C-alpha positions as CSV (number, residue, x, y, z in Angstrom):
1,M,34.6,-57.9,75.3
2,N,34.9,-54.5,73.5
3,Q,38.5,-53.6,74.5
4,S,37.2,-50.1,75.4
5,L,35.0,-51.7,78.1
6,S,37.8,-54.0,79.4
7,S,37.8,-52.0,82.6
8,L,34.3,-53.2,83.5
9,P,34.2,-55.9,86.4
10,P,33.9,-59.5,85.2
11,G,30.3,-60.4,84.6
12,V,29.4,-56.8,84.0
13,R,28.1,-55.5,80.6
14,L,27.2,-52.2,79.3
15,G,24.0,-51.8,77.1
16,V,21.8,-49.0,76.0
17,S,18.0,-48.4,76.0
18,P,16.4,-47.6,72.5
19,L,14.4,-44.8,74.3
20,S,17.0,-42.4,73.1
21,W,15.9,-43.1,69.5
22,A,12.1,-43.8,69.8
23,N,10.0,-43.3,72.8
24,D,7.8,-46.2,73.8
25,V,4.8,-44.2,75.0
26,L,5.2,-40.9,73.0
27,E,5.1,-42.5,69.8
28,D,5.8,-39.1,67.9
29,L,9.3,-39.1,69.5
30,G,11.5,-40.8,67.1
31,A,8.7,-42.0,64.8
32,N,10.6,-41.5,61.7
33,I,13.9,-43.4,63.0
34,P,14.1,-46.9,62.0
35,L,15.1,-49.8,64.3
36,E,18.1,-50.3,62.1
37,T,19.6,-46.9,62.8
38,C,19.2,-47.5,66.7
39,L,20.9,-51.0,66.5
40,D,23.6,-49.8,64.1
41,D,24.4,-46.8,66.2
42,A,24.6,-49.0,69.4
43,A,26.9,-51.4,67.8
44,A,29.2,-48.9,66.3
45,I,29.5,-47.0,69.6
46,G,30.5,-50.3,71.3
47,Y,27.5,-51.1,73.4
48,Q,27.3,-54.8,74.2
49,G,23.5,-55.0,74.2
50,V,20.2,-53.3,74.2
51,E,16.7,-53.5,75.8
52,L,13.6,-54.1,74.0
53,G,11.6,-51.1,72.4
54,R,8.4,-50.9,70.6
55,K,10.0,-51.2,67.3
56,F,11.5,-54.6,67.9
57,P,10.3,-57.8,66.5
58,R,8.7,-59.9,69.1
59,D,9.6,-63.2,68.0
60,A,13.2,-64.8,68.6
61,A,13.4,-66.2,65.1
62,T,13.3,-62.7,63.7
63,L,15.0,-60.8,66.4
64,R,17.9,-63.1,67.0
65,P,19.5,-62.6,63.5
66,V,18.9,-58.9,63.7
67,L,20.8,-58.6,67.0
68,E,23.5,-61.3,66.2
69,S,24.4,-59.6,63.0
70,R,25.6,-56.5,64.9
71,G,27.1,-58.4,67.7
72,L,24.4,-57.3,70.3
73,E,22.7,-59.2,72.9
74,L,19.3,-58.6,74.5
75,A,19.7,-57.3,78.0
76,S,16.1,-57.3,79.1
77,G,12.8,-55.9,78.5
78,W,10.0,-53.9,80.3
79,Y,6.9,-55.8,81.3
80,S,3.7,-53.8,82.5
81,G,2.5,-55.9,85.4
82,E,-0.9,-55.8,87.0
83,L,-0.4,-57.8,90.2
84,A,-1.6,-55.0,92.3
85,E,-5.1,-56.1,91.0
86,R,-4.8,-59.5,89.7
87,D,-3.8,-62.8,90.9
88,V,-0.5,-64.8,89.9
89,H,-2.1,-67.4,87.8
90,A,-3.5,-64.5,85.6
91,E,-0.2,-62.7,85.6
92,M,1.7,-65.9,84.5
93,A,-0.7,-66.2,81.6
94,A,-0.3,-62.6,80.6
95,V,3.5,-62.6,80.9
96,A,4.0,-65.8,78.9
97,P,4.8,-64.4,75.3
98,H,7.1,-61.7,76.8
99,A,9.0,-64.0,79.2
100,S,9.3,-66.7,76.4
101,L,11.0,-64.0,74.1
102,L,13.3,-63.0,76.8
103,R,14.3,-66.5,77.6
104,D,14.7,-67.5,73.9
105,M,16.9,-64.5,73.3
106,G,19.2,-65.5,76.2
107,S,18.0,-62.8,78.7
108,S,18.4,-63.6,82.4
109,V,16.4,-60.6,83.8
110,M,12.8,-59.3,83.3
111,V,12.0,-55.7,84.0
112,Y,8.7,-55.4,86.0
113,G,6.8,-52.1,86.2
114,E,3.5,-52.1,88.0
115,V,0.8,-50.3,86.1
116,A,-2.4,-51.6,87.6
117,M,-3.1,-48.7,90.0
118,M,-2.0,-45.9,87.7
119,T,-4.5,-43.2,86.8
120,P,-6.9,-44.6,84.2
121,G,-6.8,-43.4,80.5
122,A,-3.6,-41.6,79.7
123,P,-1.7,-42.4,83.0
124,L,1.6,-40.6,82.2
125,D,-0.3,-37.6,81.0
126,A,-1.8,-37.0,84.5
127,P,-0.4,-34.4,86.9
128,M,2.5,-35.9,88.9
129,S,0.5,-35.3,91.9
130,K,-2.5,-37.4,90.7
131,R,-0.8,-40.8,90.8
132,L,-2.5,-43.5,92.8
133,V,-0.8,-44.7,95.9
134,M,-1.3,-48.2,97.2
135,P,-3.0,-48.2,100.6
136,T,-0.6,-49.5,103.3
137,H,-3.0,-52.3,104.3
138,E,-2.6,-53.8,100.8
139,V,1.1,-53.8,100.5
140,A,1.8,-57.2,102.4
141,A,-0.6,-59.1,100.1
142,Y,0.9,-57.5,97.1
143,A,4.2,-58.5,98.3
144,V,3.2,-62.1,98.7
145,R,1.8,-62.1,95.1
146,L,4.9,-60.4,93.8
147,T,7.2,-63.0,95.5
148,E,5.3,-66.0,94.3
149,F,5.2,-64.5,90.7
150,A,9.0,-63.9,90.9
151,K,9.4,-67.6,91.9
152,R,7.4,-68.9,89.2
153,L,8.9,-66.6,86.6
154,Q,12.4,-68.0,87.5
155,D,11.2,-71.7,87.6
156,A,9.5,-71.5,84.3
157,Y,11.6,-69.1,82.2
158,G,14.8,-68.8,84.2
159,L,14.4,-65.1,84.6
160,R,15.1,-62.9,87.5
161,L,12.4,-60.3,88.3
162,A,13.8,-56.8,88.4
163,Y,11.2,-54.6,90.1
164,H,11.3,-51.0,88.6
165,H,10.6,-48.1,91.1
166,H,9.2,-45.7,88.8
167,L,7.6,-42.1,88.9
168,M,3.9,-42.2,88.9
169,M,3.7,-45.9,89.8
170,V,3.1,-47.5,93.3
171,T,6.7,-47.5,94.3
172,E,8.0,-43.9,93.5
173,T,9.4,-42.9,97.0
174,L,12.0,-44.5,99.2
175,D,9.6,-45.3,101.8
176,E,7.4,-47.1,99.2
177,V,10.3,-49.0,97.8
178,S,11.5,-49.9,101.3
179,T,8.1,-51.0,102.7
180,L,7.6,-53.2,99.6
181,F,11.1,-54.8,99.7
182,D,10.8,-55.3,103.5
183,R,7.9,-57.5,102.9
184,A,8.8,-59.2,99.5
185,G,10.8,-62.4,99.5
186,G,14.4,-62.6,98.2
187,D,13.1,-63.9,94.9
188,V,12.1,-60.3,94.0
189,G,15.0,-58.6,92.6
190,L,15.3,-54.7,92.3
191,L,16.0,-52.6,89.4
192,L,18.1,-49.5,90.5
193,D,17.3,-46.5,88.4
194,T,19.4,-43.6,89.2
195,G,17.1,-41.1,87.4
196,H,13.7,-42.3,88.9
197,A,15.3,-42.2,92.5
198,V,16.3,-38.6,92.0
199,G,12.8,-37.8,90.5
200,G,11.1,-39.7,93.4
201,G,13.1,-37.4,95.8
202,F,15.8,-39.6,97.4
203,D,19.4,-40.4,96.8
204,Y,19.8,-43.7,94.9
205,T,22.6,-44.7,97.3
206,R,20.0,-45.4,99.8
207,L,18.8,-48.3,97.9
208,I,22.3,-49.6,97.4
209,D,22.9,-49.4,101.3
210,R,19.6,-51.1,102.2
211,F,19.1,-53.6,99.3
212,G,22.2,-53.9,97.4
213,D,22.2,-57.6,97.4
214,R,18.7,-57.5,95.8
215,I,19.9,-55.2,92.9
216,A,19.3,-57.4,89.7
217,H,19.5,-54.6,87.0
218,I,20.7,-51.2,86.7
219,H,19.5,-48.2,84.6
220,L,22.0,-45.4,84.4
221,K,19.7,-42.2,83.9
222,D,20.7,-38.7,84.4
223,V,18.4,-36.0,85.5
224,R,18.5,-32.2,84.7
225,G,17.5,-30.8,88.2
226,K,16.3,-27.4,87.3
227,V,13.7,-29.1,84.8
228,M,12.7,-31.7,87.4
229,E,12.0,-28.8,89.8
230,M,9.9,-26.9,87.1
231,V,8.0,-30.1,86.4
232,R,7.3,-30.6,90.1
233,A,6.6,-27.1,90.8
234,G,4.0,-26.9,88.0
235,D,2.6,-30.3,88.7
236,L,3.2,-31.2,85.1
237,S,2.7,-34.7,83.8
238,F,5.5,-37.4,83.4
239,N,5.1,-37.0,79.7
240,E,5.4,-33.3,79.8
241,G,8.6,-33.7,81.8
242,V,9.9,-36.1,79.2
243,R,9.3,-33.5,76.5
244,W,10.7,-30.7,78.5
245,G,14.0,-32.8,79.0
246,M,14.0,-33.7,82.5
247,F,15.9,-37.0,81.7
248,T,19.2,-37.2,79.9
249,V,22.1,-39.5,79.6
250,P,24.9,-39.9,82.2
251,G,27.1,-36.9,82.2
252,D,24.7,-34.5,80.8
253,G,22.7,-33.8,84.1
254,D,23.2,-33.3,87.9
255,V,23.4,-37.1,89.0
256,D,26.7,-38.3,90.5
257,F,27.4,-41.7,89.3
258,A,30.6,-42.4,91.2
259,P,28.8,-44.2,94.0
260,V,26.9,-46.8,91.4
261,A,30.2,-47.3,89.9
262,D,31.9,-48.0,93.3
263,F,29.0,-50.3,94.1
264,V,29.5,-52.3,90.9
265,R,33.3,-52.3,91.1
266,N,33.6,-53.4,94.8
267,G,30.4,-55.3,95.3
268,C,28.8,-58.6,94.1
269,Y,26.8,-57.1,91.1
270,R,26.9,-59.1,88.1
271,G,24.7,-58.1,85.3
272,W,23.8,-55.2,82.8
273,L,24.4,-51.5,83.3
274,V,21.9,-49.8,80.8
275,V,22.3,-46.3,79.6
276,E,18.8,-44.8,79.3
277,A,17.4,-41.4,78.6
278,E,13.9,-40.6,77.7
279,Q,14.4,-37.6,75.4
280,D,13.1,-36.0,72.3
281,P,15.6,-37.2,69.6
282,E,15.1,-33.8,67.6
283,L,16.4,-32.0,70.6
284,A,18.8,-34.5,71.7
285,P,20.4,-36.3,68.6
286,P,20.6,-40.0,69.8
287,K,24.1,-41.0,68.4
288,P,26.0,-38.2,69.9
289,A,24.1,-38.6,73.1
290,V,24.7,-42.2,73.8
291,T,28.4,-42.0,72.6
292,D,29.1,-39.3,75.2
293,A,27.3,-41.6,77.8
294,F,29.5,-44.5,76.7
295,D,32.7,-42.6,77.2
296,R,31.3,-41.2,80.6
297,V,30.7,-44.7,81.9
298,R,34.0,-46.1,80.4
299,R,35.9,-43.3,82.3
300,L,34.0,-44.0,85.5
301,F,35.5,-47.5,85.4
302,A,38.9,-46.7,83.8
């Protein structure tokens, strides 16, 4: 382990998302930053791993030496699932290339985001109030499909499903997350995202209290509260919020990260902590930002 991270509990590792360098949806943000810059920066700072981004090779034979040469691991990668509208068999067929890559790269967790019921067209460009909400009577059947998919994902690829509660998606609020996880089986793990919790209007510690034993992956994302208030008050889109800087790295916003550090330190969580911030790299130069975040997380545990 990087000596500066020696205070992390056993089995806990610190990674960084490539979103600080290049946005996966707003492709003009970071369009001119090569993947090599992202990986070189992450390794030089001391991060132990990265998540997938749009500029990454999608075959293990190409990606493995790119990461290994820098001493980095692949922590996980986002998968856009559609179980809200299709069956488990179809989802298993759709996920195969992505899950195979994660397995072959040694990852143990797959991030799942539900996109099937999002506003058609450019969903993250719709006003925040216009997201589609899953009807209550459909949640139980959805939870059954999600549970079966999680079981099959584990059996076929050795991957734990980490369900991402996310703005604009069908599990944005605390009630929505709770309703789903009260019905889904234990095979469905939870991705705790501090920033999306605040953006969804609730304290992320509520998820730790209720579903701490289900947390399979953690995103450390900060929120600029005044910007988030402006986005909500103006009913702007998610993408407009990103451009305005509603998200940032830990320590640069209003989120208190002490409770999640206490949970990791004192609980049974073993896995990745991933620094994530969807920002315009022209406004928030990536290397200084994620360096500050690295130091912030290190101090939390030191």
